[in-house]
N, C-alpha and C positions, 0 to 999 in steps of 0.2 A: 504493500500500500504506500510505501514511502514516496515513489515517483508521483503518485496522485495527490500528494500534499500540495503540490504547486497549484492545484485547482481550487484551493481554499479561498483564494482572493476572489474568484468568480462566484463561489457559493456565498461568500459574505455579501457580495454586491447584490445578489438576488435572494437574500435571506427572507425577505417578505413573501416571495412566492413559495419558498420551501416551507415556511411556517404555516402558510395557508394550506399547502398540500398535505402537511401532517394533520391539520385540523379536519380537513375534508376526508382524509383516510380514516380517522377515528370515527367520524359520524357515519361514513359509509359502512364500516364494519359493525357498528351498532345496529344498523338496518339489515345487516346480514344475519345477526344472531336472533333478533326478535321474531322473524318468521318461523324459525325452528321451534321456538317456545310456543308460538301460536298453533303450530301443527300438533305439538304434544297435547296442548289444551283441547284442541278440536277433536283429536282422536279419543282422548279420555272422556270428553263430553259425549261423543257419539256412543261409545261403549256403555257408559253409565245410563245414557238416555234410552238405549235399547233395552236395558234390564228394567227400566221404569215403564217403558212404552207398553210391554206385554200386559201387565195387570190393568193398566188404564184402558187398553184396547178391549180387554175382556169386560170392563165396566162401562163400555160404550163411549168412552172419551178419547178414543184413538185418533180421530181426525183433528181434534183441537190440539192434542199433544204433538201430533206430527207437524202441524203448522208452526207451533212454537219452536220445536226442535230445528226445523228447516230455516227459520228466521235467524237463529243463533249461528247455524252453519254458514249462511250467506254473509253474516257479519264477519265471521272468521275469514272467509274467502276474500271479502273486500279489504280487510285489514292487511292480509298477506300481500294482496295486489298493490296496495298503497305503499307498503314497505319496499316491495320490489322496485316500484317507480321512483321512490325517494333514493334508494340505493343507486339506481341508474343515473339519477341527476347528480349525485355527489361523485360518482365515478367520472362523469363528464368534467366536473369541477377539478378533480384530481389531475386529469390529463391536461386541462387548461392551465394548470399551475406548474406541475413538475415537468411535463414534457415541453411546454413552452419555455420554462426556465432552461432546460437542456439545449434548446434551439438557440436561445439568446447567448448562452455560454459558447456554443459552437461558433456563432457569428463573431463574438468577441475574440475567440481564440484564433480563428482564421485571419482576422484583421491584424491581431498582434503578431502572428507568425509572419504574415506577408510584409508588414512594416519592418520587422526585424530583418527579414531576408534583404529588403531594399537597402538597409543600412550597413550590410556586411561588405567587406572589401572584395575586390575582384579575385583575390587568391582563394577565397572561399568557393567561388563558382568553378575555379579550375580544379579544385580537389573533390567536388561533388557533382554527380550527374543530375541533369534536369529531371529525369524520371524519379530519382530518389527524393528530390526537393518537392516534386508534385505529390508523391505518395504520402509524405509526412503532413502536408497541408490538407490533404483530402481524406485518404483512407484512414490514416492514424487518428485524425481529428474525429472522424465518424465513429471510430471504435471508442474513443474517449466519451463521445456524446452518448453512446449506448450505456455507459456506466453512469453518466450524469442523469439520464432520463429513465429508461426502463429498469435498470438495475436498482437505482435509488427508490423508484416507485414501488417495485415488487418487494424490495428489501424492507421498506417501511411497512408495507402491507403485512408482510410476514411477522415483523416485530410487534405490530399492533394487534393483528387478528389472533395470533397464536396464544398470547397470554390471556386475552379476553375469552376465547373459546375454551381453552384448557381449564382455566380457573372455574368457569361456569360448569363445565362437564364434571370436574372433580366435586364441586358443591352438590351436584345432582346425584352422582353415583361414581365414587372413586374406582371401584372394581371394574365396572363396565368401561370406564375411561381408559384404564391400563390395557385391557384386552383389545379394545377397538383401535388403539394407536400403535399396537405392536408392529404392524408392517410399514408404518410411515418412515422410520429411520432407514430401513432397507430400501424403500422407494427413493429417498433422497440420495443415498450413496450410489444406487444403480443409475439414476439420472445423471449424476455427476460424471461417472465413468463413461456413460454413453455419449454425453455432451462433449467430453474431451476427445473421444474418438471422432465425433462429427466435426469438431473444430480442426483437428489434425488433418483429416481427409479433405476438409473444405480448403485449408491452406494449400494443400498439394494441388487441388483442382484449380485454385486461383493462379498458382505459378504456371501450371500447364496451360491454362487459358491465356495467360499473359504471353507465354512463348508462342502459342498458336497465333495470337493477334499480331505479334511482331513479325512472324513469318509471312502472314498474309499481307501486312502493310508493306514489307520490303518487296514481296513478289509483285504487287501492283505498282509500287513506285518505280521499280526497276524492270518493268515489263518490256521496255525496248531492248534492254541488255539481254534479257531472257530470250527474246525472239531472235535477236541478232546472233546469239551463240547456240540457238536451237536447243535450249535446255528446258523446254516446257514439260516434257514427260518426266524429267528428273524432279522438277519442281512439284509436279502433281504427286509423285511417289513420296517425296519428303513431307508434303502436306498430309498425305494419307497416314504416314507413320506418326506424325505429331497428333493428328486427329484420333488415331487409335489409342494413343497414350491417354488423351483426354477422356475418351469413352470408357476405358477400363477404370480410371480413377472415379469417374462419375457413377459407374455401376457399384463400385465399392462403397461409395457414400450412400447410395440408395439403399443398399442392404443394411447398413447401420441405422439409417433413418427408419427403416421398416420395424426395428426393435422398439422404437420410442413409445408410441401410443399403446401397442399391445402390452408392454411392460407396465405402463401406468394403469391400464384397465385391469390387468391381472392382479396387481397388488391392491387396488381399490376394491376389487371383487373379493379378495381374501379378507380384507378388513371388514367388509359388509357382512360376509358369512360369519366371521367371528362375533361381530356385534349382535347379529340376529340369534346365533346359537346361545351365547352367554346371556343375552338379554331375555331370550325365551325361557331359559332355565330359571331366571330370577322372577319372571312373570308367573311361571308355574308355582314357584314357592311363595308367591304373593308379595314379593319384596318391592316390585315396581309395577307401573301400569303399562299398557300396550303403547301409549304415546311416547314413552321414554325411548323405546327401541327406534321408532321413526325419527325422533329428535336426534339421537346419536348417529344414525345413518346420515342425516343431513349434515351434522357437524363433521363427520369423516370426509364427506364430499367437499365441504367448505375448505378443509385443511389440505386436501389433496394438491390443489394447484400451488398454494404457497410453499408447501414442502417440495413439490416438483420443481418449482422455480428456484429453490435454493441452489441446486446443482447448476442450473442455467445461469443464475446471477453470479455464482462463484467463477464460472467460466468467463463471463463477460468482464468481471473485475480483473481477472488474470490477463486477458487480452488488452484491456484498457491500460493496465499498468505497463505492459510491454510497449504499447504504442506511445504512452506518455514518456517513457524512458527515451524512445527515439526522438520525440519532439523536444524534450529537455536537452538532448545532446546538441542540437542545433541552436536552441535558445540560449545555451551557455556560451556559445561562440561570441567573442567580443571583437569589435572593430578596433584594431590597434592604430588606425589612421585617424588621429585627432588633431584639432587645431589649438594653438596656444591662445588665440583671440577669437571671439565670436561676433565682433562688431562688423557691420558691412563696411568695406573699404573699396572704392573704385580704383582699378588699376590703370596704369598708362600703357604698359606693354614691354618694358625692358626685361629681358629674360637672360639669366646667367646660370650656367652650370659650372661648378667648381670641383674638379678632381673627383668626378662622380663614378662610383662603382655600384653595380647592382647584380645581385644573385637571386634568381627566382627561388622563393622559399620551398615550393613544392617539389621542384625537380633538381635543385642545386646547380643549375646551369648558370655560368657567369655570362650575362648578356652584355654588360658594359664594363669596361676596364679603364678607370681613371680618365674619363671623358670630360673635357672642359671646352666651353665656348660662351660667347656673349652676343646677344642680338639687341641692338638699340631699338628704342621705341619707333615704330613705323617702318622698320627695315624687314627684309626678307632673308630667311636662311634656307638653303637647300641642303638636304641630307641624302647622300647617295651611298648605296651599298648593295651587296648581293643579299640573297635570302639568308636569314640567320645572323646578319651582321649587327643587329641590335637597334635598327632604325625605329621600329614600332615601340620598342621599350621606352625610348625617349618620349614618345607621345603619351604613353601610359603614365610615366613619371610626372610629366607636366600637368596631366589631368588629375594627379594624386590618386590614381588607381592603386599605386604602390608608393611606399617611401623608400628612398635609396638606402642601400646597405652601408655605403660610405660616401662622404662628400656632401655637397649642399646644392640645393636649387634656390635661387633668389629671383623674386619678381619685384621690379622697382627698388632693388637694393634691400628688400626684406626677405627673410627666410619664407619659403612657401608655406610652412606650417603656421605662419602668423595669420594667414587669411582663413576666413570661414570657408570650409570646403564647398558648400553649396553656392556661395557668392562667387567664389573663384571660378567654378565650372560654368556658372551662368555667363561669365564674361569671356569664355573660351568657345570658339566654334570648332567642332571636331568632326572630320569626315573620316570614318574608319575604313580600313582596308577591306574588312568583311562587311559589306553593306547590309544593313538590316532595316527593312521598311515594315510598318505595322499594317495589319489588315484593316485599313481605313481608306478614306478618300486621299487622292494625291495632295489636294489642298491642305488637309489636316496633317499629313506627313510633313509637308514643308513648314507648316506653322507649329510644329511640335515643340520647338524651343521658345515660342512666344507666349507671354502671359495672356495675351488677348490676340485672337486671329485678326490680321489686318490684310485684306485682299490686295491692296496696293503693294504692300511689302512682299506678299507671297508671289505675285506676278513678276515683280522686279527681280526677286531672287531667282525665279525660274528663267528669266531672260538672261541674267548674268551667268547662269550655269548652262546656258544653251539648250534648255529642255522645254522652253515655253511653247515653241511651235509643235513639238511632239504632243504636248498636253492638250492644246486647243484643237488638235486634229482628232482627238478622241470624241465620240458622240456626246459624252457628258462633261468634257473638259476637266476642270479642276475637281469636279465632283465624282470623277471616275473612281470606283472602288477597286482597291488592289487585292489580289489574292494573298494567300499565306506567304510571308516573307517577300512580298512584292512580285510574285510570280507573273503577274499580268504584264510587267515591263521586261524589256530586254536587259542584258547585263549593263550596257552602256547607259541606258535610260535610268536604271536604278542608281548607278553611281552619280549621275547628274542631279537626280532628285535629292540624293543624300548631300551633295554639295549645296544645293539650293536651301536645304534645311539648315545647314550650318551658317550660311551667310545671311539668312533671313533674320536671325537674332542680332545682327550687327555687332559681332564680338570684337573685343579689343585685341585678342590673339586668335589667329586662324591657323588651325593645324590640318593639313591635307596629307593623310597617311596612305600613300600609294593609291590614291583614289581615281587615277586616270588609266589604270592598267587595262580596263575593259573597253576603252574607246580607241578608235583609230587615230593615227597621227594628225589627220586633218581636223577632227573634232577636238583633239587634245589642244591644238594650236588655237582654235576658236575659243575654247574655254579659258585657256591661259591668257589670251588677249583680253577677254571679258574680265578675268580676275585681276588684271593689272589695275583696273580702276577700283576694284573692291579692296585690293591689298594696299592701295595708296593710303599712307598715314595709318596703316594698321600693321602690327607685328604679325608676320606670317612665317610659317614653317612648312616647307614642301618636302615631304618624305617620298622618295621614289627610287626604283631601280633603273628608271629611264633618265638618261642625262638630259634629254630634251625637256623634261618637266622642270628640272632644277636650274637650267642654265641661265634663266632670267633673274635668279636670286642675287642679292647684294653680296652675299657670302655663301660659300659652299664648303661643307666638310664631307670627306669620304671616309666611311667606316668599313672596317674589315675585322671580323672576329671580335667586335666590341671595342675596338680601338680606333682613334682618329689617326689615319695615316697620311691624309693630305687636307689642306685647307687653303681657301683663296676664292677669287671670283672665276668666272668661266674662262676669261682670257688668260689669267695667270696660271690656272691649272692646266690649260692646254699647252702653255709654254714649258711647264715642268716635265712634260712628256712622261707622266707617271701613269698610275692606275686610272685616273679620271680620263686622261687623253686616250688611253687604250680602250676604255669602255665606249667613249664617244665614237671612236673610229669603227669599232665592231658594230655598234648599233646603227651607225650611219650606213655602213655597207649592207647590213641585213634589212635596211628599209624601215627600221624602227624610228629613225630620226629624220628630220627635215633640215633645210638650210640653217646654218648657224647665224 
C-alpha cells in the first residue's frame, strides 16, 4: 500500500465526496437489512395466522379473517418494495459520490503527470520510449482509478455491511450464524486465487494483443516495402503465428473465467443447504420460527457479493499499487535544468560560448570538445560539419535543452542560466533538423509560437520562407488540415512551414538547424535570399552540412568530431585551402552548390 500513499493528497481534496459516500453506504445497507427482518415477520405472521384461521373458518368467520390477514401481507409487501426502492436510490447516490470522486482524481492525476512530463528535460525523453510514457498516463492511471473508485466503494460496503449483518445475525441466533457463514471464508480465498489467475492471463493477453497490433501497424505502414520485396505471404504467415498465440492465451483465460460464477453459486448453495438443515432442526425443536430460516438465507445472499468482492478488491489494490509505483518512478524524476533568476529579461542577441565541452549523459558520447566562439548582436554565424560533428548539440545547448558538462554559455554577457528558461526560449526561433508539424491547420502550425494568431504575420512568415504560394494553391489555403506529422506536405514544404513558424514569432536569435536539406539548391537560394532580410539586425545561427547554406554568414566555424578546426568568413576559409574549401569544391562538383 505504500506507493498508494501518494494518492492521499487527492483523497483529502475530495474528502467531502468520500464522507458523503460513506454516509450513503451506511443508509443503503440499513435498507438492505430491514427487508430481511420484514420477510421473517411476514412468514411468522402467515404461519401463526394459518393456525388461527382454521378455528375461525370453522366458526364461520373465515372470510373476515382472510381479508384481515391479506391486508397485513400486502402491507409487508409494500414495505419491502419501498425498502428496495430506497436502497436503489442510495446506491445511485453512492456511485454519484465515490465513482465521480475517482473520475475527478483520474482527471487531476493525468493533468499533473502531463504537466510534469512537459517540465522534464530532453534527456528524459531520450532515455524513455513514447509508448512507455503513454502507458503510464493512460493504462496505469486507469488501474489506479479502479482502486480509487470500485475498490474503495466495494471495500467500504464490505466494512459497513459485514459488521451490521453479522452482529444482527448473532443477536438472533449465534449457532445458526456460525453454520451459515462457514463456506464464506472458503469462497473469498477461492475468488482471490481465481482472480489472480484471471489477472495473470489477462496481462499475457494484453502483451500478445499489443504485439499483434504493432505487427499489423508496421505491415500496413510498410506495405510498399512488403510488395516491392514480394514478402506478402511471409507477412501473412507471421500474422497467423502471432494470431494463434493470441487465440491460445484467450482460450486459457476463458477456461479460468468459466470457474468464476459456478464456484460462487456452488459455495452459496452449500451455505443455503447448511442454513436450511441446521435451521430446520432448530424449528423442529421449537427453538426458532420458520421466518428465521428465510431471514438467514437472505443474509447469506447479502454477504455473498461483499465476500466475493474481497478477493477482487485485493487484486485491484495489488495492480493499482504496481501501477502507482510506475507512475511515482517518473514523478520522482527532477528537472536539473534550473534558472538562477526568474524575472523576465529581454535579450539583445550577443551569444558567446567559452571553452564548452558536452557529454551526453545517457550515452556518454562526447559531442563537443572545448568549443569557443562569439556572435555579436545582429550578426550571422555559420556552423559547418559532417554528420556527428556536434552541430545540432550547439543548438540544443543554446535552447537549454541540456546544460554543458564544462565551460559556459553567455547571452549579452550573462550566464545562460541567469535567464528564465521559458522567457529565453520565447525569444529564440528554432527550426529543427527533424521537422515536426502538428495535426492542425497550416495557419495554426505557423502561428504556434505566437501568443495570439495574427494573419498578417502568418502570411508574411510564409512569404519569407517561400511557402506562401504553395499554401494558397491548396483549396483551403491556410486552413488546410495537415495529417499526422504533416504528412499532407512534401519534405521541402514541411521544412519551409517549420521555418515560417520560427520567424513568425520575430525572435531575437534565429537558429536554423540543417533545415534546408530537403529542398533543392534553387529553393535553398530563394529562401536564403528571403532570410537575408529576416536575419538583418537579428542574431542568426545557420547549422548545415551544405557550404552553400552557410557561406553568407559573417563568421563560419567548421566542426569535426566536436572540435573547431577552422574559422573565418567564406573568403578567408576558401583561401586557407582546408576542410571548408575541400567541402565546397566537392559539393560544387556534385551539383549541391551554386555560384559563389
